[in-house]
N, CA, C and O atoms as a GROMACS GRO file, in nm:
protein
  288
    1MET      N    1   2.128  19.417   4.000
    1MET     CA    2   2.162  19.280   3.964
    1MET      C    3   2.016  19.239   3.934
    1MET      O    4   1.918  19.288   3.990
    2SER      N    5   2.013  19.137   3.834
    2SER     CA    6   1.871  19.091   3.818
    2SER      C    7   1.861  18.952   3.872
    2SER      O    8   1.954  18.883   3.915
    3LEU      N    9   1.718  18.917   3.863
    3LEU     CA   10   1.661  18.819   3.953
    3LEU      C   11   1.725  18.675   3.932
    3LEU      O   12   1.706  18.592   4.021
    4VAL      N   13   1.796  18.642   3.823
    4VAL     CA   14   1.868  18.521   3.810
    4VAL      C   15   1.964  18.528   3.900
    4VAL      O   16   1.974  18.419   3.957
    5GLU      N   17   2.056  18.622   3.947
    5GLU     CA   18   2.159  18.654   4.035
    5GLU      C   19   2.133  18.618   4.165
    5GLU      O   20   2.229  18.588   4.237
    6ALA      N   21   2.003  18.617   4.216
    6ALA     CA   22   1.956  18.672   4.334
    6ALA      C   23   1.985  18.524   4.430
    6ALA      O   24   1.973  18.412   4.379
    7LEU      N   25   2.018  18.541   4.550
    7LEU     CA   26   2.042  18.425   4.653
    7LEU      C   27   1.885  18.351   4.689
    7LEU      O   28   1.784  18.421   4.696
    8LYS      N   29   1.884  18.225   4.705
    8LYS     CA   30   1.778  18.164   4.730
    8LYS      C   31   1.728  18.203   4.855
    8LYS      O   32   1.812  18.224   4.942
    9ASN      N   33   1.595  18.219   4.885
    9ASN     CA   34   1.551  18.255   5.006
    9ASN      C   35   1.594  18.370   5.092
    9ASN      O   36   1.600  18.368   5.215
   10ARG      N   37   1.623  18.471   5.012
   10ARG     CA   38   1.652  18.600   5.049
   10ARG      C   39   1.581  18.694   4.996
   10ARG      O   40   1.555  18.682   4.876
   11ARG      N   41   1.522  18.831   5.082
   11ARG     CA   42   1.438  18.910   5.001
   11ARG      C   43   1.517  19.015   4.942
   11ARG      O   44   1.625  19.062   4.980
   12TYR      N   45   1.433  19.049   4.827
   12TYR     CA   46   1.475  19.180   4.734
   12TYR      C   47   1.400  19.250   4.702
   12TYR      O   48   1.291  19.195   4.684
   13ARG      N   49   1.402  19.392   4.677
   13ARG     CA   50   1.314  19.478   4.618
   13ARG      C   51   1.329  19.479   4.487
   13ARG      O   52   1.443  19.474   4.442
   14ILE      N   53   1.226  19.483   4.407
   14ILE     CA   54   1.210  19.497   4.251
   14ILE      C   55   1.242  19.658   4.230
   14ILE      O   56   1.165  19.746   4.269
   15GLU      N   57   1.359  19.681   4.166
   15GLU     CA   58   1.366  19.811   4.122
   15GLU      C   59   1.317  19.864   3.986
   15GLU      O   60   1.284  19.982   3.971
   16ARG      N   61   1.312  19.763   3.877
   16ARG     CA   62   1.274  19.787   3.750
   16ARG      C   63   1.267  19.686   3.658
   16ARG      O   64   1.347  19.595   3.680
   17LEU      N   65   1.191  19.670   3.552
   17LEU     CA   66   1.185  19.575   3.455
   17LEU      C   67   1.264  19.623   3.312
   17LEU      O   68   1.221  19.724   3.256
   18GLU      N   69   1.366  19.559   3.260
   18GLU     CA   70   1.419  19.572   3.112
   18GLU      C   71   1.441  19.463   3.030
   18GLU      O   72   1.536  19.384   3.032
   19GLY      N   73   1.325  19.467   2.943
   19GLY     CA   74   1.296  19.360   2.851
   19GLY      C   75   1.195  19.413   2.744
   19GLY      O   76   1.156  19.530   2.747
   20PRO      N   77   1.156  19.328   2.656
   20PRO     CA   78   1.071  19.370   2.570
   20PRO      C   79   0.933  19.402   2.635
   20PRO      O   80   0.890  19.340   2.733
   21GLU      N   81   0.857  19.518   2.564
   21GLU     CA   82   0.774  19.571   2.634
   21GLU      C   83   0.643  19.504   2.661
   21GLU      O   84   0.571  19.536   2.756
   22GLU      N   85   0.616  19.410   2.575
   22GLU     CA   86   0.478  19.340   2.585
   22GLU      C   87   0.506  19.215   2.702
   22GLU      O   88   0.428  19.177   2.789
   23GLU      N   89   0.637  19.169   2.675
   23GLU     CA   90   0.656  19.056   2.796
   23GLU      C   91   0.661  19.131   2.916
   23GLU      O   92   0.582  19.095   3.004
   24CYS      N   93   0.747  19.240   2.943
   24CYS     CA   94   0.754  19.316   3.084
   24CYS      C   95   0.593  19.363   3.114
   24CYS      O   96   0.566  19.380   3.233
   25ARG      N   97   0.506  19.380   3.035
   25ARG     CA   98   0.383  19.402   3.081
   25ARG      C   99   0.299  19.315   3.148
   25ARG      O  100   0.224  19.346   3.241
   26ARG      N  101   0.318  19.184   3.088
   26ARG     CA  102   0.275  19.070   3.153
   26ARG      C  103   0.334  19.059   3.295
   26ARG      O  104   0.250  19.049   3.385
   27LEU      N  105   0.466  19.057   3.333
   27LEU     CA  106   0.519  19.062   3.451
   27LEU      C  107   0.449  19.135   3.526
   27LEU      O  108   0.410  19.093   3.635
   28LEU      N  109   0.417  19.272   3.476
   28LEU     CA  110   0.377  19.369   3.567
   28LEU      C  111   0.238  19.320   3.628
   28LEU      O  112   0.208  19.312   3.747
   29ASP      N  113   0.150  19.287   3.502
   29ASP     CA  114   0.022  19.202   3.558
   29ASP      C  115   0.046  19.110   3.689
   29ASP      O  116  -0.025  19.120   3.790
   30LEU      N  117   0.131  19.037   3.678
   30LEU     CA  118   0.162  18.922   3.750
   30LEU      C  119   0.184  18.972   3.914
   30LEU      O  120   0.173  18.900   4.014
   31GLY      N  121   0.219  19.117   3.910
   31GLY     CA  122   0.261  19.157   4.043
   31GLY      C  123   0.406  19.178   4.081
   31GLY      O  124   0.443  19.203   4.196
   32LEU      N  125   0.488  19.166   3.972
   32LEU     CA  126   0.625  19.187   3.952
   32LEU      C  127   0.656  19.348   3.940
   32LEU      O  128   0.722  19.397   3.848
   33THR      N  129   0.606  19.410   4.033
   33THR     CA  130   0.606  19.568   4.001
   33THR      C  131   0.730  19.625   4.096
   33THR      O  132   0.764  19.582   4.206
   34PRO      N  133   0.783  19.729   4.022
   34PRO     CA  134   0.895  19.826   4.103
   34PRO      C  135   0.856  19.860   4.245
   34PRO      O  136   0.749  19.920   4.257
   35GLY      N  137   0.927  19.830   4.362
   35GLY     CA  138   0.894  19.856   4.484
   35GLY      C  139   0.861  19.744   4.572
   35GLY      O  140   0.869  19.750   4.695
   36GLU      N  141   0.816  19.622   4.492
   36GLU     CA  142   0.754  19.508   4.534
   36GLU      C  143   0.869  19.402   4.592
   36GLU      O  144   0.974  19.385   4.529
   37GLU      N  145   0.844  19.338   4.708
   37GLU     CA  146   0.935  19.263   4.767
   37GLU      C  147   0.931  19.136   4.705
   37GLU      O  148   0.819  19.107   4.663
   38THR      N  149   1.034  19.036   4.684
   38THR     CA  150   1.032  18.924   4.613
   38THR      C  151   1.144  18.840   4.651
   38THR      O  152   1.246  18.903   4.678
   39SER      N  153   1.151  18.700   4.661
   39SER     CA  154   1.251  18.618   4.664
   39SER      C  155   1.253  18.489   4.597
   39SER      O  156   1.138  18.443   4.602
   40VAL      N  157   1.322  18.419   4.544
   40VAL     CA  158   1.351  18.309   4.498
   40VAL      C  159   1.343  18.209   4.565
   40VAL      O  160   1.439  18.209   4.643
   41VAL      N  161   1.254  18.086   4.585
   41VAL     CA  162   1.238  18.011   4.648
   41VAL      C  163   1.287  17.847   4.605
   41VAL      O  164   1.320  17.753   4.677
   42GLN      N  165   1.274  17.859   4.457
   42GLN     CA  166   1.345  17.735   4.395
   42GLN      C  167   1.411  17.769   4.264
   42GLN      O  168   1.354  17.843   4.184
   43ALA      N  169   1.524  17.720   4.239
   43ALA     CA  170   1.593  17.714   4.140
   43ALA      C  171   1.681  17.608   4.107
   43ALA      O  172   1.740  17.540   4.191
   44VAL      N  173   1.689  17.596   3.990
   44VAL     CA  174   1.758  17.477   3.924
   44VAL      C  175   1.894  17.519   3.863
   44VAL      O  176   1.884  17.596   3.767
   45PRO      N  177   2.023  17.484   3.902
   45PRO     CA  178   2.158  17.541   3.844
   45PRO      C  179   2.139  17.529   3.677
   45PRO      O  180   2.111  17.420   3.626
   46PHE      N  181   2.152  17.621   3.616
   46PHE     CA  182   2.160  17.635   3.483
   46PHE      C  183   2.034  17.596   3.393
   46PHE      O  184   2.052  17.561   3.276
   47GLY      N  185   1.892  17.605   3.455
   47GLY     CA  186   1.788  17.554   3.423
   47GLY      C  187   1.696  17.630   3.453
   47GLY      O  188   1.703  17.724   3.532
   48ASP      N  189   1.552  17.576   3.360
   48ASP     CA  190   1.427  17.664   3.401
   48ASP      C  191   1.339  17.570   3.500
   48ASP      O  192   1.364  17.450   3.513
   49PRO      N  193   1.247  17.627   3.561
   49PRO     CA  194   1.228  17.768   3.591
   49PRO      C  195   1.284  17.801   3.722
   49PRO      O  196   1.338  17.716   3.793
   50LEU      N  197   1.271  17.931   3.754
   50LEU     CA  198   1.284  18.010   3.877
   50LEU      C  199   1.153  18.015   3.947
   50LEU      O  200   1.066  18.088   3.899
   51VAL      N  201   1.130  17.952   4.046
   51VAL     CA  202   1.019  17.993   4.142
   51VAL      C  203   1.041  18.103   4.244
   51VAL      O  204   1.118  18.098   4.340
   52VAL      N  205   0.963  18.201   4.211
   52VAL     CA  206   0.963  18.337   4.292
   52VAL      C  207   0.858  18.362   4.391
   52VAL      O  208   0.755  18.308   4.350
   53VAL      N  209   0.842  18.418   4.497
   53VAL     CA  210   0.746  18.443   4.559
   53VAL      C  211   0.723  18.586   4.554
   53VAL      O  212   0.823  18.654   4.574
   54VAL      N  213   0.604  18.655   4.530
   54VAL     CA  214   0.577  18.779   4.526
   54VAL      C  215   0.422  18.822   4.584
   54VAL      O  216   0.325  18.770   4.529
   55ARG      N  217   0.408  18.884   4.657
   55ARG     CA  218   0.285  18.926   4.699
   55ARG      C  219   0.213  18.796   4.741
   55ARG      O  220   0.102  18.774   4.693
   56GLY      N  221   0.256  18.728   4.810
   56GLY     CA  222   0.210  18.600   4.869
   56GLY      C  223   0.185  18.503   4.774
   56GLY      O  224   0.126  18.405   4.820
   57MET      N  225   0.216  18.500   4.639
   57MET     CA  226   0.192  18.389   4.548
   57MET      C  227   0.334  18.345   4.488
   57MET      O  228   0.425  18.425   4.470
   58ARG      N  229   0.341  18.225   4.461
   58ARG     CA  230   0.454  18.158   4.387
   58ARG      C  231   0.424  18.159   4.231
   58ARG      O  232   0.322  18.116   4.176
   59ILE      N  233   0.535  18.217   4.173
   59ILE     CA  234   0.539  18.227   4.017
   59ILE      C  235   0.639  18.149   3.957
   59ILE      O  236   0.731  18.124   4.034
   60ALA      N  237   0.650  18.103   3.845
   60ALA     CA  238   0.747  18.028   3.785
   60ALA      C  239   0.786  18.101   3.675
   60ALA      O  240   0.703  18.130   3.589
   61LEU      N  241   0.931  18.143   3.663
   61LEU     CA  242   0.971  18.236   3.546
   61LEU      C  243   1.066  18.148   3.478
   61LEU      O  244   1.122  18.048   3.523
   62ARG      N  245   1.075  18.202   3.362
   62ARG     CA  246   1.198  18.109   3.272
   62ARG      C  247   1.322  18.218   3.330
   62ARG      O  248   1.302  18.326   3.383
   63ARG      N  249   1.422  18.168   3.307
   63ARG     CA  250   1.533  18.266   3.331
   63ARG      C  251   1.563  18.375   3.260
   63ARG      O  252   1.626  18.473   3.301
   64ARG      N  253   1.502  18.352   3.110
   64ARG     CA  254   1.510  18.501   3.034
   64ARG      C  255   1.426  18.586   3.075
   64ARG      O  256   1.444  18.705   3.048
   65GLU      N  257   1.321  18.546   3.145
   65GLU     CA  258   1.215  18.646   3.211
   65GLU      C  259   1.275  18.688   3.334
   65GLU      O  260   1.267  18.807   3.363
   66ALA      N  261   1.333  18.609   3.412
   66ALA     CA  262   1.378  18.676   3.538
   66ALA      C  263   1.507  18.761   3.519
   66ALA      O  264   1.542  18.833   3.613
   67SER      N  265   1.576  18.758   3.408
   67SER     CA  266   1.686  18.826   3.380
   67SER      C  267   1.624  18.988   3.341
   67SER      O  268   1.704  19.082   3.346
   68TRP      N  269   1.500  19.012   3.308
   68TRP     CA  270   1.456  19.130   3.284
   68TRP      C  271   1.422  19.206   3.431
   68TRP      O  272   1.416  19.329   3.437
   69ILE      N  273   1.404  19.133   3.530
   69ILE     CA  274   1.390  19.193   3.656
   69ILE      C  275   1.508  19.245   3.743
   69ILE      O  276   1.595  19.173   3.793
   70LYS      N  277   1.500  19.364   3.753
   70LYS     CA  278   1.647  19.420   3.823
   70LYS      C  279   1.602  19.458   3.985
   70LYS      O  280   1.514  19.536   4.022
   71ILE      N  281   1.689  19.379   4.062
   71ILE     CA  282   1.640  19.411   4.196
   71ILE      C  283   1.772  19.477   4.287
   71ILE      O  284   1.877  19.511   4.232
   72HIS      N  285   1.749  19.488   4.426
   72HIS     CA  286   1.840  19.551   4.484
   72HIS      C  287   1.822  19.495   4.631
   72HIS      O  288   1.895  19.535   4.722
   0.00000   0.00000   0.00000
């Protein structure tokens, strides 16, 4: 499933990124790397942004970007 489908305040592990190469590279630079633990801490139904915690940092992502992050 993608990060967009994640339940709030639940921990997930990033499996892979699937999206435009250049934009996924930016997400990797932000620390959203395979194997890293993440959780959604703030989400607006049908709106942007999603706020996620990864490596102790809060990062705001557009839903479009979050859909590229596959988790389990």
